Every structure is written in C-alpha cells, then in structure tokens.
N, C-alpha and C positions, 0 to 999 in steps of 0.2 A: 434509451438512445445508445446506439453503438458508435464508439469512437476508436479510430485506428491510432496507434502510437507505436513508436519504436521501443520495444521492451528494454533494450539495452540502455536507453536513456533514463529509465526510471530507477530510483533508488528503492529497491524492495527489501533490503536487509533491515531487520528489526521492525517490520510491520507487525500488526496484530491481525491475524486471519481468523475468520469465523467458519461458518458452515461451508461445505463443498458438495457438489453433486456431479455425477456422470450422466450425460444424456446423449445416447448414440455415440458418436466419435468425439464428443466435446466434454471437456472437464472445466467446471465452473468453480472458482474459489472466491469467496467473499472477503474483501479487504475492509476490515473494520476501521483501522486508522494506521497512522505511521508512514504513509507513502510520501515520498519526496519527489516533486516534479522538477524537471530541468527548466531552464528558461525556454518558454514555448509560446506559441500562439495557436488559436483555433482557426482552421481553414475548412471552408465548405466548398466542395467542388463536385464534379460528376462522379467521383469515387466515394462520396459520402463525407462524413465529418472526420477530421484528423487533428491531432495535436502534433504540431510540427516544431521541432527544436529550432531555436534561433538565438541570436546574440541578446545580451541583457537589455540593451537599449531598444530592441524591437519587441521584447517580450510583452505580452498582454496578460491581464489578470484572468486566468482560467479557473481559479479555485472555486468560482461560483457554480461550476458544474457539479462539484462534490457536496453531498449532504453534510459531510464532516470536514470542517476546516478549522485549524487552530494553530497556535504557536506553543512551543514547549521550552521551558527553562529547566535544563537538566540539573543545574546547580541547586535550584530550589525544589526540584521535582514537582513542578506546577504546570498545568495546562491552562491556557487562556483562550476563551471563546471569542472575546471581543478585545480590541486593542487599538491604540493610536500612539503615534510618536510625535511629540511636540519638542522642537529644538533638540532632537536626538535623544530625548528621554522617554522611555516607555511608560505608558499608563495602560494597565490591562485588567480585565475582569476574569476572575477564576470561575471554574465550573460551579462553585458554591455560591457565586454571585457577588463576592467581595472584590472591591477594586484595590489594586496595588499600584503605588507610584514608585518607580525606580528613581534613584538619585544619582546614579553613575551612568555615563554614556557607554562605557565599555560593558557594564553589566546589561544595559539595555540592548546593545548590539548583539551580545552573546545569546540573549533570550529570544531574539526575533527569527528563529528558524521555523519556517512554515511547514505544516504537515496536512495531509488530506486523507480521506477515506470515505467509506460508504458506497463503494463501487464493486463490481464483479470483474475479476480477471477471467477471460474466456480463452481457453486453449482448444483449437480445432484440429481435427485429424490426429488425435493422440495415439501414438504407437506404444508408448510405455510411460510409466510414472512410478517413482519409488520415493516414499516418504519415511522419515524416521522422526519419531516424537519421543523426547525424553520428558517423562511426566514430572510435573511439579509436585512438591510436597504440599500439605494443606496450607502452609503459610505463603506459598508461591514465591519463596525466596531461595529455595534450594531444590535439588532434584530428589525425587522419591527413590531413584535407582531403577525404576521400571522404564524400559525402552520398548516402544512398539514400532514395528516396521510393517509398511503396507506396500504391496506392489500391484500394479495394474498393467496388463498388456493386451493389445488388440491384434488378433491375427490378421485383420483386414488391412492394417497399416504398417506392419512390420517391414515390408519391403520398400515402402515409400520413404524417400529422404525427408528428414525432418530437422527442425531447429531444436536446440537444447535450451531450456529455460530453468532458472534456479530461484526458488523462494526460500527465505530463511527468516524466522521470527517466532512470535508466540502464536500457537494454535489454541483458540478458545473452545473449539468444537471437539467432539470425540474424534480420536482417542485422547485428546488433551483434557484439561489444559496442560501445556508443556511447551518446551522449545522444539521447534520443527525445522527440519531441513528437507526440501522437496525438490527432486529433479524430475522435470517433465520433458518428454520428447513429443513435439507436435509440429504440424505443418504451418500453423499461423496462430496469431494472438491478437486480441483486441480487448478493450475495456467496455463495460456495459453499465449504464446508469438507469435507475428506475425513472419512469415517466411521471411518478406521483408528484 
C-alpha cells in the first residue's frame, strides 16, 4: 500500500535502515525501525491514502499500518513490544517475553516513546543522492575508521527542480553496518507498506 506523507513531519534521525534499491528513477530505502510519527490521522480520498498531520486531540492510532511498532526506554536500553499504562504506571513486555512493572510515573512517562518501522521510503524522480557510511567496529560500539561514500546521479533529472531529503541513522545493509548520512534530491516521496 502506498501512503503519502509530508517527509518534513517525520522524525527520521536515528532510524535503523536496511536494504535499498534503485529502480528506474526511484530510490527505495527500507526502514527497519526507529521512525517517529507526528500526531496524524489516515485520510482516504481521490488522491489515495495519506497520513495527515493534526493536533494531538484529533490524532488517530496509525501505528497499526506498520509491521514494527514498539516503545523504547533509553535509560534501560529496552524495547517493549506490548505495553499498557494503568494509573500512569507502565507495564510492558520485552522482546525476550519478560514483563516489567514500572513503579515510578516519571519513569513510565519517559519510557513511553513510540517508534515504528517495517516500511519503505520511496523517493521518485531522483536527480542525485550522496551517502556516507562510517563503518562500525565488530562490537558495534565504535567506528572502525573506514568511511564509504556513494554517489548516484541521473542525467535525465538533473535539470528538474527537486526537493532535498536527508536520512541519518544506522545502516544495516552493505556498505554497513555503520552510521549513515544520506542526502537525496528527488521530485517526490511516499511510504510503501507490504500487503502481506
């Protein structure tokens, strides 16, 4: 399913990105996890399906679109696949299956940052793209010192005005794993979800 969304509304910093492909004038980048959505609602109209930014009170639960949906507690470095809040206290199940009961409302609130993934970012009418990947060492805690730069340019779209998109985060696919910065110039952007 193709979903239109304002790229600038998405928080794409610190996502984990996977494989990527170039097909014709389109660049497709898989978002494994770490994407943060704005307050939004799903709108179906003659132009197709769109995620539209809105106020918090108008926001609808759109995370069901994403195959990957979780909360992350940075203090505990724990991801939770399932959770509930009872009287402001978080009770959550980790990826390993164990349940954790929080006893502090402030800790509970801090841990309830929602992230999604399992979708494709599709950039159409790509005129150029430049990525830099700083490879991780084997322990994935520091840099190996190797930096890989990749550039892509299309002579068919160089004269066409385009938008600038910027991705930054972990790249798990070659030439990674490593920390990636990627600038893409393209005419348009949308997200794509598997129909499986």
